[in-house]
C-alpha atoms as one frame of an Amber mdcrd trajectory, in Angstrom:
protein
 128.229 102.539 118.349 124.491 102.174 117.910 121.575 103.258 119.522 119.266
 100.588 120.648 115.976 100.290 122.369 114.912  96.866 123.816 111.963  95.758
 125.153 111.033  93.087 127.696 107.809  91.366 128.123 106.045  89.959 131.719
 107.664  86.719 131.070 110.338  87.864 130.438 110.977  89.794 133.877 108.749
  87.582 135.692 110.723  86.794 138.343 114.081  88.204 140.209 116.199  85.156
 138.458 114.645  86.510 134.938 115.043  90.358 135.867 118.864  89.234 136.362
 119.523  87.069 133.386 117.700  90.463 131.390 120.111  92.655 133.105 123.190
  90.294 132.388 121.879  90.623 128.302 121.818  94.179 128.814 124.813  94.754
 129.780 126.605  91.976 127.209 124.771  94.680 124.768 126.648  97.536 126.574
 129.345  96.207 126.565 129.913  95.432 122.400 129.924  99.245 122.519 126.230
 100.559 122.296 124.058 102.465 123.857 120.663 101.421 125.569 117.234 102.406
 126.503 115.450  99.168 127.908 111.384  99.339 128.218 109.882  96.569 130.292
 106.433  95.387 131.384 105.053  95.008 134.383 106.347  91.020 135.961 104.644
  88.319 134.804 100.929  88.593 136.003 101.530  91.252 138.058  98.766  93.251
 135.854  96.291  90.665 135.974  96.453  90.809 139.803  96.058  94.032 140.157
  92.753  94.063 138.037  91.709  91.676 140.139  91.993  93.423 143.133  89.770
  96.806 141.810  86.786  93.948 140.378  87.012  93.170 144.672  86.629  97.015
 145.040  84.639  97.915 142.596  82.299  95.954 139.402  83.054  98.899 137.272
  86.217 100.617 138.653  86.759 104.414 137.339  89.201 104.231 134.551  91.357
 107.371 136.255  92.001 105.203 139.092  92.977 101.895 137.573  95.547 103.957
 135.172  97.052 104.892 138.457  96.476 101.317 139.947  98.286  99.528 136.760
 100.992 101.799 136.043 102.232 100.914 139.731 103.401  97.218 137.764 105.832
  98.693 135.818 107.541 100.685 138.369 108.456  98.125 140.179 110.369  95.997
 137.112 111.959  99.212 136.067 113.308  99.470 139.922 114.558  96.210 140.101
 116.068  95.966 136.910 117.730  99.188 137.138 119.374  97.266 140.619 120.724
  94.636 138.561 122.670  96.410 136.615 123.887  98.362 139.058 125.192  95.906
 140.759 126.369  94.395 137.842 128.755  97.749 137.867 126.625  99.113 134.904
 125.442 102.969 135.628 121.167 102.589 134.880 118.614 104.907 135.899 114.816
 103.899 135.941 111.947 106.187 134.846 108.605 105.930 134.264 106.703 107.494
 131.630 106.377 110.682 132.793 109.613 111.369 134.153 110.239 110.249 130.205
 108.179 112.707 128.943 105.799 110.402 126.751 103.364 113.407 126.164  99.353
 111.450 125.887  95.973 112.427 125.178  94.011 112.863 128.019  91.926 109.229
 127.606  92.324 106.637 130.563  93.081 103.174 129.590  93.318 103.490 126.087
  95.552 106.647 125.372  97.376 107.326 122.299 100.886 109.016 121.902 101.445
 112.563 121.022 104.914 112.942 121.205 108.283 112.152 123.475 110.524 114.909
 124.979 113.715 113.353 124.511 115.977 115.459 126.310 116.334 114.525 129.794
 116.506 110.563 127.875 119.448 111.934 125.603 121.176 113.484 128.848 121.304
 110.130 130.610 122.485 108.376 127.283 125.323 110.397 126.693 126.323 109.885
 130.449 126.745 106.661 129.598 123.335 105.204 131.719 121.226 102.485 130.420
 117.571 104.115 131.024 115.113 101.275 131.928 111.766 103.024 131.283 108.224
 101.490 132.589 106.318 101.055 129.513 102.533 101.059 128.793 101.908 104.280
 130.650 102.504 108.503 129.861 101.245 111.464 131.151  98.408 113.673 129.507
  99.298 116.981 128.400  96.293 118.736 129.371  98.166 120.642 132.343  96.743
 118.086 135.296  99.680 115.865 134.811  97.428 112.655 134.325  99.152 109.378
 134.330  97.931 107.672 131.754  98.361 104.048 130.446  97.968 103.143 126.333
  96.228  99.854 126.692  97.014  96.341 125.452 100.048  96.061 123.837 101.157
  99.233 125.359 104.771  98.475 126.066 105.540  97.146 122.561 103.973 100.687
 121.403 106.018 102.751 124.201 109.579 100.786 122.845 109.246 101.687 119.188
 107.627 105.578 119.742 110.779 105.615 121.783 113.104 104.605 119.270 111.367
 106.525 116.659 111.765 109.909 118.915 115.562 108.954 119.331 116.154 107.662
 116.101 117.553 104.604 117.172 119.225 102.303 114.921 117.178  99.584 115.760
 114.239  98.047 118.262 114.507  94.784 119.567 111.607  93.135 120.806 112.119
  90.349 123.145 109.528  87.556 124.314 108.950  83.992 124.638 108.706  82.530
 121.469 112.043  82.883 119.126 110.407  85.290 116.400 107.703  86.154 114.720
 106.519  82.078 113.704 103.840  80.695 110.747 101.294  80.597 113.247 100.404
  80.037 116.608 102.806  77.387 118.066 100.571  76.599 121.032  97.955  75.636
 117.868 100.154  74.257 115.333 103.543  72.492 117.375 105.630  72.858 113.858
 104.963  76.564 113.320 108.139  77.887 111.550 110.347  80.500 112.002 110.342
  83.463 109.767 113.763  85.426 108.769 111.837  88.714 107.968 108.572  89.858
 106.926 107.136  93.468 105.945 105.035  95.774 108.090 101.876  95.554 106.331
 102.103  91.597 106.493 102.958  92.089 109.665  99.787  94.368 110.449  97.542
  91.917 108.970  98.915  89.072 111.192  99.248  91.228 114.650  95.716  92.639
 113.850  94.498  88.941 113.352  95.169  88.084 116.831  99.141  87.025 116.457
 100.280  88.048 119.740 104.120  88.619 119.367 103.511  92.427 118.210 100.845
  95.013 118.858  99.443  96.355 115.732 100.032  99.839 117.351 103.754  99.337
 117.934 103.832  98.064 113.945 102.105 101.227 112.845 104.739 103.760 114.466
 107.865 101.034 113.210 105.951 101.849 109.780 105.375 105.319 109.790 108.888
 106.043 110.787 110.950 103.571 109.267 112.064 101.856 112.656 113.714  98.517
 111.900 111.949  95.697 114.800 113.654  92.641 114.988 111.713  89.906 117.184
 113.993  87.945 119.643 113.307  84.971 122.341 114.287  86.129 125.842 115.775
  82.610 126.263 118.066  82.173 123.897 120.378  84.291 121.239 119.026  83.059
 118.029 118.801  85.531 115.314 114.794  86.192 115.306 112.962  87.756 113.031
 113.377  91.623 111.386 109.955  92.922 110.839 111.200  95.341 107.641 109.465
  98.970 106.452 110.073 100.851 103.319 111.715 104.101 103.631 109.959 106.752
 105.718 108.467 109.876 104.581 109.669 112.185 106.860 106.989 112.463 109.330
 106.590 115.067 111.751 107.357 113.557 115.679 104.301 115.833 116.449 101.022
 113.769 117.265 103.173 110.959 116.762 100.126 108.197 117.426  97.187 110.517
 115.936  99.205 111.811 112.464  96.450 111.589 109.952  95.222 107.736 109.323
  95.195 107.894 105.279  98.443 108.278 103.161  97.580 107.941  99.760  94.179
 107.693  97.352  94.370 104.518  94.787  92.138 103.654  92.148  92.019 101.382
  88.795  89.372 101.746  86.558  90.829  98.676  84.539  87.963  96.469  86.359
  85.461  94.124  85.276  82.982  92.180  88.047  81.560  88.427  88.051  78.967
  87.592  90.504  77.629  83.786  90.670  74.186  84.478  92.700  72.465  81.968
  94.350  75.226  79.369  95.043  74.790  75.979  97.168  75.865  76.972 100.600
  77.962  73.991 101.080  81.372  72.788 101.401  83.346  72.951  98.456  81.993
  75.274  95.973  84.694  78.049  96.625  87.245  75.468  96.072  85.555  74.007
  92.637  85.527  77.806  91.209  88.456  78.997  92.399  90.250  75.847  91.068
  88.662  76.406  88.073  89.829  80.187  88.076  93.476  78.979  88.866  93.417
  76.398  86.177  92.787  78.656  83.403  95.520  81.643  84.826  92.712  84.131
  85.864  93.949  86.447  87.837  91.410  87.581  90.681  91.937  90.906  92.844
  88.889  91.036  95.260  86.698  88.309  96.125  83.812  88.500  98.211  80.958
  85.804  99.849  78.107  87.294 101.398  76.265  85.747 104.041  74.380  82.964
 103.136  70.285  83.444 101.996  68.481  80.498 102.761  70.525  77.743 101.717
  72.471  79.809  98.760  75.287  82.618  98.498  76.557  84.672  96.501  80.284
  84.985  95.471  81.782  87.685  93.722  85.415  88.663  92.304  87.218  91.213
  90.052  89.377  90.856  87.593  91.225  93.436  84.911  89.242  94.206  81.973
  91.495  92.576  79.396  90.971  89.434  81.197  86.664  89.276  81.857  86.316
  87.407  78.816  87.824  84.277  80.435  86.321  84.601  83.859  82.917  84.712
  82.431  83.715  81.888  80.483  84.789  80.032  83.617  82.449  81.414  85.305
  79.379  80.071  83.042  80.881  76.670  82.632  81.054  75.945  86.177  77.478
  77.017  86.885  75.479  74.405  85.724  77.362  72.197  87.861  76.353  74.004
  90.709  72.689  74.142  90.180  70.086  71.752  92.042  70.279  68.451  89.696
  66.759  67.833  89.715  66.236  71.613  88.374  68.679  72.494  86.065  67.101
  75.495  84.461  66.570  76.956  87.420  67.915  80.398  88.651  70.519  79.222
  91.047  74.057  79.869  90.011  73.123  82.671  87.790  76.202  84.721  86.504
  76.545  88.323  86.295  78.822  90.435  84.612  79.337  94.463  85.291  81.827
  96.571  83.469  82.477  99.708  83.523  83.659  99.665  87.248  86.143 100.959
  88.988  88.309 100.471  92.369  88.878 103.317  94.801  90.802 102.814  97.996
  92.512 104.483 100.418  95.507 103.450 101.931  97.258 104.227 105.400  98.503
 102.156 108.297  96.977 105.296 110.655  93.663 103.866 110.168  94.057 101.102
 112.656  91.548 100.644 115.488  90.065 104.228 114.469  86.360 103.303 113.700
  86.042 106.688 111.742  87.757 106.461 109.017  85.686 103.982 106.871  83.109
 105.546 108.018  84.354 108.879 106.714  84.855 107.312 103.499  81.736 106.020
 102.760  80.089 109.319 103.961  82.736 111.181 101.540  81.286 108.924  98.930
  77.619 109.259  99.914  78.275 113.343  99.557  79.489 112.729  96.247  76.608
 111.070  95.008  78.835 108.123  94.462  76.867 104.713  95.290  79.126 101.861
  96.684  78.733  98.092  94.857  81.327  96.530  96.682  83.683  96.502  99.635
  86.664  94.966 100.914  88.782  96.061 104.083  92.171  95.174 105.398  94.153
  96.786 108.255  95.859  99.215 106.139  93.282  99.384 103.035  89.472 100.082
 102.598  88.355  99.505  98.586  84.935 100.143  97.400  84.026  99.311  93.978
  81.945 102.281  92.101  80.666 103.040  88.790  83.729 103.945  86.862  81.880
 107.098  85.384  82.102 108.097  89.439  85.837 107.482  89.472  87.179 110.777
  89.290  84.618 112.225  91.259  85.129 109.808  94.284  88.689 110.242  94.076
  88.945 113.904  94.329  86.351 114.108  96.848  88.454 111.345  99.514  91.432
 113.415  98.260  89.726 116.181 100.088  88.593 114.654 102.318  91.660 112.818
 103.917  94.023 115.953 102.757  95.708 114.361  99.962  97.198 116.086  97.526
  96.906 114.789  93.668  99.510 112.507  93.133 100.971 112.159  96.645 101.863
 108.288  97.443 102.160 107.222 100.889 104.482 104.056 102.328 102.255 101.316
 100.938 104.401  98.744 101.045 103.908  97.389  97.539 107.630  97.286  96.838
 108.427  95.596 100.184 110.516  92.081  99.884 108.991  90.120 102.319 111.972
  87.653 102.167 115.061  88.564 103.130 117.924  86.413 104.298 120.440  88.981
 106.208 120.908  89.501 109.377 120.372  93.441 108.916 117.128  95.167 108.980
 116.583  95.896 104.811 114.348  98.140 102.895 114.684  96.533  99.089 112.147
  97.805  96.290 111.200  94.497  95.079 110.264  91.640  96.681 112.775  88.575
  95.861 111.638  86.177  92.995 111.757  82.762  95.815 109.164  84.429  98.543
 106.541  82.121  99.667 103.325  83.658  98.292 101.829  83.172 102.093 103.897
  83.629 105.364 101.336  82.943 107.790  98.293  81.926 108.508  96.190  83.436
 111.629  92.671  82.485 113.776  90.565  85.088 115.262  88.180  83.282 117.427
  87.114  86.852 118.911  84.613  88.294 116.466  81.024  88.100 116.220  78.726
  88.945 112.827  75.952  91.178 112.745  73.944  91.205 109.513  71.053  93.676
 108.076  68.465  92.440 105.583  67.398  94.391 103.097  69.536  97.734 103.461
  68.154 100.328 100.812  70.804 100.180  97.720  71.185 104.033  97.572  74.350
 106.334  98.561  74.372 106.930 102.372  73.327 103.741 103.544  76.808 102.579
 104.624  77.960 106.134 105.614  74.733 105.992 108.074  75.789 102.504 109.291
  79.542 102.749 109.848  78.878 106.145 111.010  76.706 105.172 113.696  79.197
 102.440 114.731  81.910 104.912 114.945  79.898 107.136 117.351  80.149 104.357
 119.509  83.522 103.464 119.087  82.661 100.348 117.903  85.621  99.214 115.371
  84.559  97.026 112.243  86.894  94.785 110.478  85.105  92.591 107.349  82.329
  94.339 105.435  80.816  91.908 103.311  77.710  93.340 100.812  75.651  91.302
  99.024  75.799  91.313  95.497  71.552  89.974  95.489  69.629  93.391  94.878
  65.693  93.082  95.508  63.483  95.346  94.658  60.633  96.179  97.536  57.847
  98.790  97.449  59.764 100.282  94.803  63.251 100.313  96.294  66.039  98.072
  95.574  67.832  96.880  98.204  70.785  94.596  99.460  72.247  92.922 102.654
  75.048  94.139 104.134  77.314  91.975 107.102  80.361  92.751 109.234  82.418
  91.190 112.180  83.203  93.212 115.000  85.055  91.960 118.287  82.892  89.666
 119.664  82.314  91.911 123.137  80.789  94.775 121.120  78.296  92.362 119.278
  75.322  92.505 121.878  75.316  96.450 122.026  76.116  96.926 118.440  72.964
  94.257 117.824  70.957  96.366 120.531  72.108 100.417 119.048  71.319  99.071
 115.492  68.152  97.360 115.878  66.850 100.685 117.708  67.346 102.856 114.708
  66.479  99.821 111.603  63.094 100.780 111.636  63.298 104.788 111.174  66.304
 104.271 108.604  64.067 101.886 106.896  66.598  98.814 107.446  65.201  94.879
 107.588  66.234  92.433 110.607  69.332  92.750 112.220  71.078  89.561 113.085
  73.966  88.554 115.609  76.035  85.402 115.439  79.034  85.215 117.947  79.460
  81.493 116.934  82.306  82.499 114.200  85.571  82.084 113.532  87.992  83.891
 111.011  90.843  82.054 109.389  93.107  84.509 107.342  96.224  83.671 104.772
  98.560  86.682 104.495 101.682  87.140 102.313 102.838  89.907  99.993 103.857
  87.150  97.680 100.285  86.020  97.029  99.867  89.258  94.818  99.453  87.813
  90.769  99.047  84.309  92.011  95.964  83.036  90.912  95.929  79.366  92.738
  96.556  80.969  96.260  93.087  81.292  97.296  91.685  78.501  95.162  94.268
  76.124  97.618  92.791  77.684 100.417  89.507  77.330  99.852  90.311  73.309
  98.447  91.831  72.815 101.613  88.791  73.744 103.786  86.729  71.848 101.454
  89.031  68.420 102.075  88.087  69.091 105.675  84.167  69.369 105.086  84.761
  72.381 106.316  81.916  75.217 104.970  82.704  78.637 104.375  80.227  81.546
 105.482  81.942  84.633 104.382  84.885  85.757 101.907  86.925  88.901 101.860
  90.122  89.728 100.478  92.957  92.400 100.280  95.814  92.250  98.016  97.879
  90.297 100.547  95.230  88.791 102.762  92.458  86.116 102.073  89.556  86.045
 105.430  87.321  82.795 105.649  84.616  83.399 108.211  83.330  79.539 109.228
  81.568  77.722 112.551  83.481  79.065 115.885  83.950  74.817 116.538  85.847
  74.394 113.206  88.067  77.713 114.006  91.791  75.427 115.151  90.928  72.704
 112.016  90.691  75.448 109.627  93.982  77.009 110.892  95.418  73.284 110.844
  94.496  72.037 107.351  95.389  75.692 105.943  98.615  75.845 107.209  99.769
  72.394 106.442  98.164  72.713 102.927 101.091  75.314 102.349 103.856  73.548
 103.874 104.322  75.939 106.380 105.456  73.765 109.269 109.122  73.577 110.273
 111.063  70.408 110.757 111.553  71.658 114.550 108.827  71.889 117.383 108.562
  75.425 119.030 107.727  75.206 122.588 106.654  77.739 124.660 107.738  78.649
 128.458 105.131  78.686 131.103
């Protein structure tokens, strides 16, 4: 007999008829011999309605009172679903987050789960009851018994956390789409259903705006090895399994605030190739990386900085043994990128750098925690290590440093994040992204027929900030991102320009990064206030951007993936403003009005469309 946690979202319980349909599905699962905990959201648009009521009373409602108000939505659903189950003859009991024992931080509207007291839950399960739990909510542990809510995606988070605490066989997330799709079916009707996806890939897609699963829920599943399956509320289709590597035996205390970093990694077998002052126009990246692909040169990190005038810098890292091939490709293509009227200009200058190392921190716990990257940069600064390149993803932050400083950097980072030498976290390198099985599996290596790209995502809710002429010395990145962390502003992409200029005897670089659009203006205002005293240049904000990304564990060791993405954009005259990569993600910033088109042409270029159209119920 399996212990299963099921979660149903607001659409799935949006009416009496839909609640009764959920009750029948739950009853059928119990009749098959399973024990069940069911986590539900508020009905339909109930939460939106409650927010509207609050805003009619107050333009800036108190967060504690908002938690009191919003938590009532789920309470309605749990009572109705319990009644519906009882009408079918199935013993059931409804419980709020507080009654279940979901203990959170005393942080209203965005609390993280500390632990779950499972005694009461287990007693009701053993008595043969279905326990219907209000998602999205808990109670603080500060002696005040304050009602708290978990923020956006809170019901997903509640369900996976309960599954982890109970040691459930698996957790089923029921939604209005048939599973995890290759992209948003509202933008590409031919989006294809995946049989399975790894937690690392899902973390990237979820953080990029794929709304099927919230990143916090995926983070818990990854940290505790909870098998997840995403299914449609309207059919009996098998859905998509979200798989994880074997868990490392984490404590269930401080469930969501355990240490954010699992491992410190490094690679000294790296070299950097940079093309400075390449034309800022469509097709340049496609041309460069198309030739790199044809020459079978495998690239690790790729960054393209913000434009300066009519030009950009593009830099990439390769392993040392293939540096000469990479240099030859860059040198051969550079003349073709220069202004034909002045072919001897300093445009498209090739710059090589040997003796570099890549140092990374990895861990699913860094999601949505602004201070983690800032702590890494501050640690390197305190160790006297200067950062040459930065690459970020949801589960990893990588910095390129001087190879002679690698040991010092690794030692300092291990101390700062309390990682024992040789300790390895669950990084997902061996997770398989392609599993043709109805059961959750944790294989040790990717299957050979795994496509390099699993999904394409579009984020239209970002803004880009650039700081010109930042002094190029240890501590600058730490100061900048430390300030943002203090103001609780999360940063996504970070690009440090390769072009270094000496002004008044001080070497300087530009740095650009993206934040949530709602944080853009406040971040610019805050940084502008401190720029002069810290010796920074102008702070520039651009809110009219879109970020389009491809994600896939199979792209590792595939030189042509980036080239295919860039070529698809070039063919449709979509200019790339910034590029950032991790091992399993490539992201491009384009103009906001070109975002949807960029998503569609990239999805088509990788052949991700299915033969059937997915219809999302209203």
